[in-house]
Structures are given as C-alpha cells and as structure tokens.
mmCIF file of the N, C-alpha and C atoms, coordinates in Angstrom:
data_MODEL
# 
_entry.id   MODEL 
# 
loop_
_atom_site.group_PDB 
_atom_site.id 
_atom_site.type_symbol 
_atom_site.label_atom_id 
_atom_site.label_alt_id 
_atom_site.label_comp_id 
_atom_site.label_asym_id 
_atom_site.label_entity_id 
_atom_site.label_seq_id 
_atom_site.pdbx_PDB_ins_code 
_atom_site.Cartn_x 
_atom_site.Cartn_y 
_atom_site.Cartn_z 
_atom_site.occupancy 
_atom_site.B_iso_or_equiv 
_atom_site.pdbx_formal_charge 
_atom_site.auth_seq_id 
_atom_site.auth_comp_id 
_atom_site.auth_asym_id 
_atom_site.auth_atom_id 
_atom_site.pdbx_PDB_model_num 
ATOM 1   N N  . UNK A 1 1  ? -4.263  -10.349 8.616   1.00 0.00 ? 1  UNK A N  1 
ATOM 2   C CA . UNK A 1 1  ? -3.730  -9.013  8.557   1.00 0.00 ? 1  UNK A CA 1 
ATOM 3   C C  . UNK A 1 1  ? -3.887  -8.486  7.143   1.00 0.00 ? 1  UNK A C  1 
ATOM 4   N N  . UNK A 1 2  ? -4.002  -7.194  7.020   1.00 0.00 ? 2  UNK A N  1 
ATOM 5   C CA . UNK A 1 2  ? -4.132  -6.546  5.717   1.00 0.00 ? 2  UNK A CA 1 
ATOM 6   C C  . UNK A 1 2  ? -2.773  -6.027  5.258   1.00 0.00 ? 2  UNK A C  1 
ATOM 7   N N  . UNK A 1 3  ? -2.454  -6.271  4.009   1.00 0.00 ? 3  UNK A N  1 
ATOM 8   C CA . UNK A 1 3  ? -1.188  -5.815  3.436   1.00 0.00 ? 3  UNK A CA 1 
ATOM 9   C C  . UNK A 1 3  ? -1.460  -5.042  2.157   1.00 0.00 ? 3  UNK A C  1 
ATOM 10  N N  . UNK A 1 4  ? -0.665  -4.011  1.951   1.00 0.00 ? 4  UNK A N  1 
ATOM 11  C CA . UNK A 1 4  ? -0.743  -3.258  0.700   1.00 0.00 ? 4  UNK A CA 1 
ATOM 12  C C  . UNK A 1 4  ? 0.160   -3.920  -0.333  1.00 0.00 ? 4  UNK A C  1 
ATOM 13  N N  . UNK A 1 5  ? -0.304  -3.973  -1.559  1.00 0.00 ? 5  UNK A N  1 
ATOM 14  C CA . UNK A 1 5  ? 0.464   -4.588  -2.644  1.00 0.00 ? 5  UNK A CA 1 
ATOM 15  C C  . UNK A 1 5  ? 1.128   -3.520  -3.514  1.00 0.00 ? 5  UNK A C  1 
ATOM 16  N N  . UNK A 1 6  ? 1.519   -2.414  -2.900  1.00 0.00 ? 6  UNK A N  1 
ATOM 17  C CA . UNK A 1 6  ? 2.092   -1.301  -3.655  1.00 0.00 ? 6  UNK A CA 1 
ATOM 18  C C  . UNK A 1 6  ? 3.376   -1.718  -4.370  1.00 0.00 ? 6  UNK A C  1 
ATOM 19  N N  . UNK A 1 7  ? 4.275   -2.411  -3.674  1.00 0.00 ? 7  UNK A N  1 
ATOM 20  C CA . UNK A 1 7  ? 5.540   -2.819  -4.298  1.00 0.00 ? 7  UNK A CA 1 
ATOM 21  C C  . UNK A 1 7  ? 5.300   -3.688  -5.522  1.00 0.00 ? 7  UNK A C  1 
ATOM 22  N N  . UNK A 1 8  ? 4.414   -4.650  -5.406  1.00 0.00 ? 8  UNK A N  1 
ATOM 23  C CA . UNK A 1 8  ? 4.104   -5.548  -6.522  1.00 0.00 ? 8  UNK A CA 1 
ATOM 24  C C  . UNK A 1 8  ? 3.573   -4.758  -7.718  1.00 0.00 ? 8  UNK A C  1 
ATOM 25  N N  . UNK A 1 9  ? 2.673   -3.825  -7.460  1.00 0.00 ? 9  UNK A N  1 
ATOM 26  C CA . UNK A 1 9  ? 2.074   -3.039  -8.541  1.00 0.00 ? 9  UNK A CA 1 
ATOM 27  C C  . UNK A 1 9  ? 3.103   -2.092  -9.149  1.00 0.00 ? 9  UNK A C  1 
ATOM 28  N N  . UNK A 1 10 ? 3.934   -1.478  -8.295  1.00 0.00 ? 10 UNK A N  1 
ATOM 29  C CA . UNK A 1 10 ? 4.977   -0.589  -8.819  1.00 0.00 ? 10 UNK A CA 1 
ATOM 30  C C  . UNK A 1 10 ? 5.944   -1.367  -9.707  1.00 0.00 ? 10 UNK A C  1 
ATOM 31  N N  . UNK A 1 11 ? 6.294   -2.586  -9.299  1.00 0.00 ? 11 UNK A N  1 
ATOM 32  C CA . UNK A 1 11 ? 7.178   -3.420  -10.124 1.00 0.00 ? 11 UNK A CA 1 
ATOM 33  C C  . UNK A 1 11 ? 6.551   -3.693  -11.488 1.00 0.00 ? 11 UNK A C  1 
ATOM 34  N N  . UNK A 1 12 ? 5.261   -4.033  -11.477 1.00 0.00 ? 12 UNK A N  1 
ATOM 35  C CA . UNK A 1 12 ? 4.564   -4.319  -12.737 1.00 0.00 ? 12 UNK A CA 1 
ATOM 36  C C  . UNK A 1 12 ? 4.548   -3.102  -13.658 1.00 0.00 ? 12 UNK A C  1 
ATOM 37  N N  . UNK A 1 13 ? 4.452   -1.910  -13.057 1.00 0.00 ? 13 UNK A N  1 
ATOM 38  C CA . UNK A 1 13 ? 4.370   -0.679  -13.840 1.00 0.00 ? 13 UNK A CA 1 
ATOM 39  C C  . UNK A 1 13 ? 5.733   -0.006  -13.998 1.00 0.00 ? 13 UNK A C  1 
ATOM 40  N N  . UNK A 1 14 ? 6.764   -0.664  -13.489 1.00 0.00 ? 14 UNK A N  1 
ATOM 41  C CA . UNK A 1 14 ? 8.143   -0.164  -13.571 1.00 0.00 ? 14 UNK A CA 1 
ATOM 42  C C  . UNK A 1 14 ? 8.283   1.233   -12.965 1.00 0.00 ? 14 UNK A C  1 
ATOM 43  N N  . UNK A 1 15 ? 7.742   1.369   -11.754 1.00 0.00 ? 15 UNK A N  1 
ATOM 44  C CA . UNK A 1 15 ? 7.830   2.625   -11.009 1.00 0.00 ? 15 UNK A CA 1 
ATOM 45  C C  . UNK A 1 15 ? 8.602   2.389   -9.724  1.00 0.00 ? 15 UNK A C  1 
ATOM 46  N N  . UNK A 1 16 ? 9.170   3.466   -9.181  1.00 0.00 ? 16 UNK A N  1 
ATOM 47  C CA . UNK A 1 16 ? 9.780   3.379   -7.864  1.00 0.00 ? 16 UNK A CA 1 
ATOM 48  C C  . UNK A 1 16 ? 9.025   4.307   -6.908  1.00 0.00 ? 16 UNK A C  1 
ATOM 49  N N  . UNK A 1 17 ? 9.398   4.263   -5.637  1.00 0.00 ? 17 UNK A N  1 
ATOM 50  C CA . UNK A 1 17 ? 8.665   5.033   -4.625  1.00 0.00 ? 17 UNK A CA 1 
ATOM 51  C C  . UNK A 1 17 ? 8.768   6.534   -4.864  1.00 0.00 ? 17 UNK A C  1 
ATOM 52  N N  . UNK A 1 18 ? 9.890   6.997   -5.338  1.00 0.00 ? 18 UNK A N  1 
ATOM 53  C CA . UNK A 1 18 ? 10.031  8.440   -5.601  1.00 0.00 ? 18 UNK A CA 1 
ATOM 54  C C  . UNK A 1 18 ? 9.112   8.883   -6.737  1.00 0.00 ? 18 UNK A C  1 
ATOM 55  N N  . UNK A 1 19 ? 9.016   8.066   -7.764  1.00 0.00 ? 19 UNK A N  1 
ATOM 56  C CA . UNK A 1 19 ? 8.118   8.397   -8.876  1.00 0.00 ? 19 UNK A CA 1 
ATOM 57  C C  . UNK A 1 19 ? 6.662   8.411   -8.411  1.00 0.00 ? 19 UNK A C  1 
ATOM 58  N N  . UNK A 1 20 ? 6.276   7.412   -7.618  1.00 0.00 ? 20 UNK A N  1 
ATOM 59  C CA . UNK A 1 20 ? 4.905   7.363   -7.116  1.00 0.00 ? 20 UNK A CA 1 
ATOM 60  C C  . UNK A 1 20 ? 4.639   8.540   -6.186  1.00 0.00 ? 20 UNK A C  1 
ATOM 61  N N  . UNK A 1 21 ? 5.633   8.932   -5.423  1.00 0.00 ? 21 UNK A N  1 
ATOM 62  C CA . UNK A 1 21 ? 5.502   10.097  -4.551  1.00 0.00 ? 21 UNK A CA 1 
ATOM 63  C C  . UNK A 1 21 ? 5.207   11.351  -5.366  1.00 0.00 ? 21 UNK A C  1 
ATOM 64  N N  . UNK A 1 22 ? 5.933   11.547  -6.452  1.00 0.00 ? 22 UNK A N  1 
ATOM 65  C CA . UNK A 1 22 ? 5.701   12.714  -7.314  1.00 0.00 ? 22 UNK A CA 1 
ATOM 66  C C  . UNK A 1 22 ? 4.333   12.654  -7.985  1.00 0.00 ? 22 UNK A C  1 
ATOM 67  N N  . UNK A 1 23 ? 3.915   11.463  -8.373  1.00 0.00 ? 23 UNK A N  1 
ATOM 68  C CA . UNK A 1 23 ? 2.626   11.301  -9.043  1.00 0.00 ? 23 UNK A CA 1 
ATOM 69  C C  . UNK A 1 23 ? 1.450   11.593  -8.110  1.00 0.00 ? 23 UNK A C  1 
ATOM 70  N N  . UNK A 1 24 ? 1.629   11.297  -6.816  1.00 0.00 ? 24 UNK A N  1 
ATOM 71  C CA . UNK A 1 24 ? 0.525   11.408  -5.862  1.00 0.00 ? 24 UNK A CA 1 
ATOM 72  C C  . UNK A 1 24 ? 0.584   12.655  -4.990  1.00 0.00 ? 24 UNK A C  1 
ATOM 73  N N  . UNK A 1 25 ? 1.783   13.221  -4.839  1.00 0.00 ? 25 UNK A N  1 
ATOM 74  C CA . UNK A 1 25 ? 1.941   14.333  -3.909  1.00 0.00 ? 25 UNK A CA 1 
ATOM 75  C C  . UNK A 1 25 ? 2.088   13.872  -2.467  1.00 0.00 ? 25 UNK A C  1 
ATOM 76  N N  . UNK A 1 26 ? 2.236   12.569  -2.272  1.00 0.00 ? 26 UNK A N  1 
ATOM 77  C CA . UNK A 1 26 ? 2.423   12.000  -0.935  1.00 0.00 ? 26 UNK A CA 1 
ATOM 78  C C  . UNK A 1 26 ? 3.922   11.947  -0.656  1.00 0.00 ? 26 UNK A C  1 
ATOM 79  N N  . UNK A 1 27 ? 4.313   12.292  0.560   1.00 0.00 ? 27 UNK A N  1 
ATOM 80  C CA . UNK A 1 27 ? 5.732   12.279  0.924   1.00 0.00 ? 27 UNK A CA 1 
ATOM 81  C C  . UNK A 1 27 ? 6.370   10.929  0.596   1.00 0.00 ? 27 UNK A C  1 
ATOM 82  N N  . UNK A 1 28 ? 7.621   10.976  0.150   1.00 0.00 ? 28 UNK A N  1 
ATOM 83  C CA . UNK A 1 28 ? 8.352   9.762   -0.205  1.00 0.00 ? 28 UNK A CA 1 
ATOM 84  C C  . UNK A 1 28 ? 8.405   8.794   0.968   1.00 0.00 ? 28 UNK A C  1 
ATOM 85  N N  . UNK A 1 29 ? 8.681   9.301   2.173   1.00 0.00 ? 29 UNK A N  1 
ATOM 86  C CA . UNK A 1 29 ? 8.782   8.435   3.352   1.00 0.00 ? 29 UNK A CA 1 
ATOM 87  C C  . UNK A 1 29 ? 7.473   7.698   3.611   1.00 0.00 ? 29 UNK A C  1 
ATOM 88  N N  . UNK A 1 30 ? 6.368   8.389   3.411   1.00 0.00 ? 30 UNK A N  1 
ATOM 89  C CA . UNK A 1 30 ? 5.059   7.774   3.617   1.00 0.00 ? 30 UNK A CA 1 
ATOM 90  C C  . UNK A 1 30 ? 4.828   6.668   2.598   1.00 0.00 ? 30 UNK A C  1 
ATOM 91  N N  . UNK A 1 31 ? 5.124   6.950   1.331   1.00 0.00 ? 31 UNK A N  1 
ATOM 92  C CA . UNK A 1 31 ? 4.985   5.934   0.277   1.00 0.00 ? 31 UNK A CA 1 
ATOM 93  C C  . UNK A 1 31 ? 5.882   4.742   0.588   1.00 0.00 ? 31 UNK A C  1 
ATOM 94  N N  . UNK A 1 32 ? 7.101   5.007   0.998   1.00 0.00 ? 32 UNK A N  1 
ATOM 95  C CA . UNK A 1 32 ? 8.046   3.940   1.313   1.00 0.00 ? 32 UNK A CA 1 
ATOM 96  C C  . UNK A 1 32 ? 7.522   3.066   2.450   1.00 0.00 ? 32 UNK A C  1 
ATOM 97  N N  . UNK A 1 33 ? 7.057   3.691   3.530   1.00 0.00 ? 33 UNK A N  1 
ATOM 98  C CA . UNK A 1 33 ? 6.511   2.932   4.662   1.00 0.00 ? 33 UNK A CA 1 
ATOM 99  C C  . UNK A 1 33 ? 5.297   2.107   4.246   1.00 0.00 ? 33 UNK A C  1 
ATOM 100 N N  . UNK A 1 34 ? 4.435   2.695   3.438   1.00 0.00 ? 34 UNK A N  1 
ATOM 101 C CA . UNK A 1 34 ? 3.247   1.970   2.985   1.00 0.00 ? 34 UNK A CA 1 
ATOM 102 C C  . UNK A 1 34 ? 3.635   0.804   2.076   1.00 0.00 ? 34 UNK A C  1 
ATOM 103 N N  . UNK A 1 35 ? 4.591   1.018   1.196   1.00 0.00 ? 35 UNK A N  1 
ATOM 104 C CA . UNK A 1 35 ? 4.978   -0.036  0.251   1.00 0.00 ? 35 UNK A CA 1 
ATOM 105 C C  . UNK A 1 35 ? 5.689   -1.191  0.947   1.00 0.00 ? 35 UNK A C  1 
ATOM 106 N N  . UNK A 1 36 ? 6.330   -0.906  2.088   1.00 0.00 ? 36 UNK A N  1 
ATOM 107 C CA . UNK A 1 36 ? 7.003   -1.957  2.853   1.00 0.00 ? 36 UNK A CA 1 
ATOM 108 C C  . UNK A 1 36 ? 6.118   -2.495  3.971   1.00 0.00 ? 36 UNK A C  1 
ATOM 109 N N  . UNK A 1 37 ? 4.864   -2.059  4.000   1.00 0.00 ? 37 UNK A N  1 
ATOM 110 C CA . UNK A 1 37 ? 3.883   -2.465  5.008   1.00 0.00 ? 37 UNK A CA 1 
ATOM 111 C C  . UNK A 1 37 ? 4.361   -2.187  6.427   1.00 0.00 ? 37 UNK A C  1 
ATOM 112 N N  . UNK A 1 38 ? 5.045   -1.060  6.597   1.00 0.00 ? 38 UNK A N  1 
ATOM 113 C CA . UNK A 1 38 ? 5.474   -0.609  7.919   1.00 0.00 ? 38 UNK A CA 1 
ATOM 114 C C  . UNK A 1 38 ? 4.451   0.332   8.536   1.00 0.00 ? 38 UNK A C  1 
ATOM 115 N N  . UNK A 1 39 ? 3.609   0.888   7.709   1.00 0.00 ? 39 UNK A N  1 
ATOM 116 C CA . UNK A 1 39 ? 2.603   1.840   8.160   1.00 0.00 ? 39 UNK A CA 1 
ATOM 117 C C  . UNK A 1 39 ? 1.407   1.080   8.719   1.00 0.00 ? 39 UNK A C  1 
ATOM 118 N N  . UNK A 1 40 ? 0.987   1.447   9.941   1.00 0.00 ? 40 UNK A N  1 
ATOM 119 C CA . UNK A 1 40 ? -0.134  0.753   10.576  1.00 0.00 ? 40 UNK A CA 1 
ATOM 120 C C  . UNK A 1 40 ? -1.472  1.376   10.210  1.00 0.00 ? 40 UNK A C  1 
ATOM 121 N N  . UNK A 1 41 ? -1.451  2.618   9.782   1.00 0.00 ? 41 UNK A N  1 
ATOM 122 C CA . UNK A 1 41 ? -2.686  3.322   9.436   1.00 0.00 ? 41 UNK A CA 1 
ATOM 123 C C  . UNK A 1 41 ? -2.550  3.901   8.032   1.00 0.00 ? 41 UNK A C  1 
ATOM 124 N N  . UNK A 1 42 ? -3.573  3.708   7.234   1.00 0.00 ? 42 UNK A N  1 
ATOM 125 C CA . UNK A 1 42 ? -3.594  4.231   5.872   1.00 0.00 ? 42 UNK A CA 1 
ATOM 126 C C  . UNK A 1 42 ? -4.740  5.214   5.766   1.00 0.00 ? 42 UNK A C  1 
ATOM 127 N N  . UNK A 1 43 ? -4.432  6.433   5.404   1.00 0.00 ? 43 UNK A N  1 
ATOM 128 C CA . UNK A 1 43 ? -5.517  7.405   5.258   1.00 0.00 ? 43 UNK A CA 1 
ATOM 129 C C  . UNK A 1 43 ? -6.277  7.108   3.965   1.00 0.00 ? 43 UNK A C  1 
ATOM 130 N N  . UNK A 1 44 ? -7.588  7.241   4.003   1.00 0.00 ? 44 UNK A N  1 
ATOM 131 C CA . UNK A 1 44 ? -8.380  7.022   2.784   1.00 0.00 ? 44 UNK A CA 1 
ATOM 132 C C  . UNK A 1 44 ? -7.941  7.939   1.644   1.00 0.00 ? 44 UNK A C  1 
ATOM 133 N N  . UNK A 1 45 ? -7.531  9.158   1.988   1.00 0.00 ? 45 UNK A N  1 
ATOM 134 C CA . UNK A 1 45 ? -7.088  10.108  0.967   1.00 0.00 ? 45 UNK A CA 1 
ATOM 135 C C  . UNK A 1 45 ? -5.844  9.596   0.249   1.00 0.00 ? 45 UNK A C  1 
ATOM 136 N N  . UNK A 1 46 ? -4.876  9.073   1.021   1.00 0.00 ? 46 UNK A N  1 
ATOM 137 C CA . UNK A 1 46 ? -3.652  8.555   0.409   1.00 0.00 ? 46 UNK A CA 1 
ATOM 138 C C  . UNK A 1 46 ? -3.931  7.315   -0.428  1.00 0.00 ? 46 UNK A C  1 
ATOM 139 N N  . UNK A 1 47 ? -4.794  6.440   0.070   1.00 0.00 ? 47 UNK A N  1 
ATOM 140 C CA . UNK A 1 47 ? -5.142  5.247   -0.705  1.00 0.00 ? 47 UNK A CA 1 
ATOM 141 C C  . UNK A 1 47 ? -5.787  5.637   -2.032  1.00 0.00 ? 47 UNK A C  1 
ATOM 142 N N  . UNK A 1 48 ? -6.654  6.637   -1.984  1.00 0.00 ? 48 UNK A N  1 
ATOM 143 C CA . UNK A 1 48 ? -7.318  7.090   -3.210  1.00 0.00 ? 48 UNK A CA 1 
ATOM 144 C C  . UNK A 1 48 ? -6.312  7.673   -4.202  1.00 0.00 ? 48 UNK A C  1 
ATOM 145 N N  . UNK A 1 49 ? -5.372  8.484   -3.708  1.00 0.00 ? 49 UNK A N  1 
ATOM 146 C CA . UNK A 1 49 ? -4.346  9.066   -4.580  1.00 0.00 ? 49 UNK A CA 1 
ATOM 147 C C  . UNK A 1 49 ? -3.494  7.975   -5.229  1.00 0.00 ? 49 UNK A C  1 
ATOM 148 N N  . UNK A 1 50 ? -3.132  6.975   -4.439  1.00 0.00 ? 50 UNK A N  1 
ATOM 149 C CA . UNK A 1 50 ? -2.313  5.874   -4.951  1.00 0.00 ? 50 UNK A CA 1 
ATOM 150 C C  . UNK A 1 50 ? -3.089  5.074   -5.994  1.00 0.00 ? 50 UNK A C  1 
ATOM 151 N N  . UNK A 1 51 ? -4.360  4.805   -5.700  1.00 0.00 ? 51 UNK A N  1 
ATOM 152 C CA . UNK A 1 51 ? -5.185  4.061   -6.657  1.00 0.00 ? 51 UNK A CA 1 
ATOM 153 C C  . UNK A 1 51 ? -5.311  4.804   -7.977  1.00 0.00 ? 51 UNK A C  1 
ATOM 154 N N  . UNK A 1 52 ? -5.506  6.108   -7.912  1.00 0.00 ? 52 UNK A N  1 
ATOM 155 C CA . UNK A 1 52 ? -5.617  6.902   -9.141  1.00 0.00 ? 52 UNK A CA 1 
ATOM 156 C C  . UNK A 1 52 ? -4.304  6.886   -9.914  1.00 0.00 ? 52 UNK A C  1 
ATOM 157 N N  . UNK A 1 53 ? -3.191  7.090   -9.208  1.00 0.00 ? 53 UNK A N  1 
ATOM 158 C CA . UNK A 1 53 ? -1.884  7.139   -9.868  1.00 0.00 ? 53 UNK A CA 1 
ATOM 159 C C  . UNK A 1 53 ? -1.526  5.801   -10.512 1.00 0.00 ? 53 UNK A C  1 
ATOM 160 N N  . UNK A 1 54 ? -1.895  4.703   -9.854  1.00 0.00 ? 54 UNK A N  1 
ATOM 161 C CA . UNK A 1 54 ? -1.566  3.375   -10.365 1.00 0.00 ? 54 UNK A CA 1 
ATOM 162 C C  . UNK A 1 54 ? -2.669  2.805   -11.258 1.00 0.00 ? 54 UNK A C  1 
ATOM 163 N N  . UNK A 1 55 ? -3.693  3.625   -11.503 1.00 0.00 ? 55 UNK A N  1 
ATOM 164 C CA . UNK A 1 55 ? -4.817  3.235   -12.361 1.00 0.00 ? 55 UNK A CA 1 
ATOM 165 C C  . UNK A 1 55 ? -5.496  1.961   -11.865 1.00 0.00 ? 55 UNK A C  1 
ATOM 166 N N  . UNK A 1 56 ? -5.770  1.944   -10.563 1.00 0.00 ? 56 UNK A N  1 
ATOM 167 C CA . UNK A 1 56 ? -6.458  0.824   -9.924  1.00 0.00 ? 56 UNK A CA 1 
ATOM 168 C C  . UNK A 1 56 ? -7.907  1.227   -9.710  1.00 0.00 ? 56 UNK A C  1 
ATOM 169 N N  . UNK A 1 57 ? -8.825  0.369   -10.112 1.00 0.00 ? 57 UNK A N  1 
ATOM 170 C CA . UNK A 1 57 ? -10.247 0.678   -9.987  1.00 0.00 ? 57 UNK A CA 1 
ATOM 171 C C  . UNK A 1 57 ? -10.913 -0.014  -8.805  1.00 0.00 ? 57 UNK A C  1 
ATOM 172 N N  . UNK A 1 58 ? -10.327 -1.099  -8.314  1.00 0.00 ? 58 UNK A N  1 
ATOM 173 C CA . UNK A 1 58 ? -10.912 -1.857  -7.217  1.00 0.00 ? 58 UNK A CA 1 
ATOM 174 C C  . UNK A 1 58 ? -9.897  -1.945  -6.082  1.00 0.00 ? 58 UNK A C  1 
ATOM 175 N N  . UNK A 1 59 ? -10.331 -1.593  -4.887  1.00 0.00 ? 59 UNK A N  1 
ATOM 176 C CA . UNK A 1 59 ? -9.424  -1.568  -3.740  1.00 0.00 ? 59 UNK A CA 1 
ATOM 177 C C  . UNK A 1 59 ? -8.821  -2.948  -3.466  1.00 0.00 ? 59 UNK A C  1 
ATOM 178 N N  . UNK A 1 60 ? -9.500  -4.009  -3.879  1.00 0.00 ? 60 UNK A N  1 
ATOM 179 C CA . UNK A 1 60 ? -8.963  -5.357  -3.663  1.00 0.00 ? 60 UNK A CA 1 
ATOM 180 C C  . UNK A 1 60 ? -7.693  -5.608  -4.487  1.00 0.00 ? 60 UNK A C  1 
ATOM 181 N N  . UNK A 1 61 ? -7.452  -4.788  -5.493  1.00 0.00 ? 61 UNK A N  1 
ATOM 182 C CA . UNK A 1 61 ? -6.209  -4.890  -6.259  1.00 0.00 ? 61 UNK A CA 1 
ATOM 183 C C  . UNK A 1 61 ? -5.035  -4.310  -5.476  1.00 0.00 ? 61 UNK A C  1 
ATOM 184 N N  . UNK A 1 62 ? -5.337  -3.471  -4.496  1.00 0.00 ? 62 UNK A N  1 
ATOM 185 C CA . UNK A 1 62 ? -4.307  -2.779  -3.721  1.00 0.00 ? 62 UNK A CA 1 
ATOM 186 C C  . UNK A 1 62 ? -4.078  -3.408  -2.353  1.00 0.00 ? 62 UNK A C  1 
ATOM 187 N N  . UNK A 1 63 ? -5.143  -3.942  -1.756  1.00 0.00 ? 63 UNK A N  1 
ATOM 188 C CA . UNK A 1 63 ? -5.071  -4.469  -0.394  1.00 0.00 ? 63 UNK A CA 1 
ATOM 189 C C  . UNK A 1 63 ? -5.317  -5.968  -0.416  1.00 0.00 ? 63 UNK A C  1 
ATOM 190 N N  . UNK A 1 64 ? -4.477  -6.689  0.319   1.00 0.00 ? 64 UNK A N  1 
ATOM 191 C CA . UNK A 1 64 ? -4.579  -8.143  0.375   1.00 0.00 ? 64 UNK A CA 1 
ATOM 192 C C  . UNK A 1 64 ? -4.776  -8.577  1.822   1.00 0.00 ? 64 UNK A C  1 
ATOM 193 N N  . UNK A 1 65 ? -5.654  -9.544  2.030   1.00 0.00 ? 65 UNK A N  1 
ATOM 194 C CA . UNK A 1 65 ? -5.840  -10.124 3.358   1.00 0.00 ? 65 UNK A CA 1 
ATOM 195 C C  . UNK A 1 65 ? -5.000  -11.383 3.458   1.00 0.00 ? 65 UNK A C  1 
ATOM 196 N N  . UNK A 1 66 ? -4.148  -11.430 4.485   1.00 0.00 ? 66 UNK A N  1 
ATOM 197 C CA . UNK A 1 66 ? -3.321  -12.601 4.741   1.00 0.00 ? 66 UNK A CA 1 
ATOM 198 C C  . UNK A 1 66 ? -3.680  -13.103 6.129   1.00 0.00 ? 66 UNK A C  1 
ATOM 199 N N  . UNK A 1 67 ? -4.072  -14.358 6.198   1.00 0.00 ? 67 UNK A N  1 
ATOM 200 C CA . UNK A 1 67 ? -4.458  -14.934 7.479   1.00 0.00 ? 67 UNK A CA 1 
ATOM 201 C C  . UNK A 1 67 ? -3.259  -14.947 8.409   1.00 0.00 ? 67 UNK A C  1 
ATOM 202 N N  . UNK A 1 68 ? -3.467  -14.439 9.612   1.00 0.00 ? 68 UNK A N  1 
ATOM 203 C CA . UNK A 1 68 ? -2.412  -14.407 10.623  1.00 0.00 ? 68 UNK A CA 1 
ATOM 204 C C  . UNK A 1 68 ? -2.467  -15.720 11.389  1.00 0.00 ? 68 UNK A C  1 
ATOM 205 N N  . UNK A 1 69 ? -1.429  -16.525 11.280  1.00 0.00 ? 69 UNK A N  1 
ATOM 206 C CA . UNK A 1 69 ? -1.416  -17.838 11.920  1.00 0.00 ? 69 UNK A CA 1 
ATOM 207 C C  . UNK A 1 69 ? -1.064  -17.790 13.401  1.00 0.00 ? 69 UNK A C  1 
ATOM 208 N N  . UNK A 1 70 ? -0.698  -16.632 13.898  1.00 0.00 ? 70 UNK A N  1 
ATOM 209 C CA . UNK A 1 70 ? -0.374  -16.519 15.315  1.00 0.00 ? 70 UNK A CA 1 
ATOM 210 C C  . UNK A 1 70 ? -1.653  -16.681 16.118  1.00 0.00 ? 70 UNK A C  1 
ATOM 211 N N  . UNK A 1 71 ? -1.638  -17.613 17.032  1.00 0.00 ? 71 UNK A N  1 
ATOM 212 C CA . UNK A 1 71 ? -2.816  -17.850 17.861  1.00 0.00 ? 71 UNK A CA 1 
ATOM 213 C C  . UNK A 1 71 ? -2.660  -17.100 19.171  1.00 0.00 ? 71 UNK A C  1 
ATOM 214 N N  . UNK A 1 72 ? -3.718  -16.454 19.575  1.00 0.00 ? 72 UNK A N  1 
ATOM 215 C CA . UNK A 1 72 ? -3.689  -15.766 20.858  1.00 0.00 ? 72 UNK A CA 1 
ATOM 216 C C  . UNK A 1 72 ? -4.240  -16.706 21.908  1.00 0.00 ? 72 UNK A C  1 
ATOM 217 N N  . UNK A 1 73 ? -3.597  -16.723 23.039  1.00 0.00 ? 73 UNK A N  1 
ATOM 218 C CA . UNK A 1 73 ? -4.059  -17.578 24.128  1.00 0.00 ? 73 UNK A CA 1 
ATOM 219 C C  . UNK A 1 73 ? -4.744  -16.727 25.165  1.00 0.00 ? 73 UNK A C  1 
ATOM 220 N N  . UNK A 1 74 ? -5.884  -17.177 25.550  1.00 0.00 ? 74 UNK A N  1 
ATOM 221 C CA . UNK A 1 74 ? -6.630  -16.470 26.578  1.00 0.00 ? 74 UNK A CA 1 
ATOM 222 C C  . UNK A 1 74 ? -6.612  -17.323 27.829  1.00 0.00 ? 74 UNK A C  1 
ATOM 223 N N  . UNK A 1 75 ? -6.070  -16.780 28.880  1.00 0.00 ? 75 UNK A N  1 
ATOM 224 C CA . UNK A 1 75 ? -5.992  -17.530 30.135  1.00 0.00 ? 75 UNK A CA 1 
ATOM 225 C C  . UNK A 1 75 ? -6.716  -16.816 31.225  1.00 0.00 ? 75 UNK A C  1 
# 
C-alpha cells in the first residue's frame, strides 16, 4: 500500500496541518485526511502543491510503499 509521509515531514519542519493548508491553498480537512492517510485518492495537483510547500524535489520523499501482509484467498 502507498502511504503519504506528510505528518513526518511536517514534524521535521515544525508545521501543522493548518499552516500547510494556508501555504498550499488546500482545504484543512483535505490536508488532515491526507496526512492521516485516510484519503484514498490524491490529486496530482494537491501532491504538487504539497511538494512545493514542503520543498520536496522527489516524490519518493513524500510517498512510501509499505508491503501489505494481508493475503487474499482465491477460491
């Protein structure tokens, strides 16, 4: 599964979701959902705004792949 590392980066930069919302113009609720990985879809526009605001140059700094250990059974 893919996870956003927004909370980790905000902590490093000493920012909160409201500050990032003001910096990006993205609604606070949207930033909050994305930072808590509750959002299932991320618009490329929002990801770009967040990357610019957090001074991230590589998307791999923002998105992390975590192997999902849940096995699906096919019967």
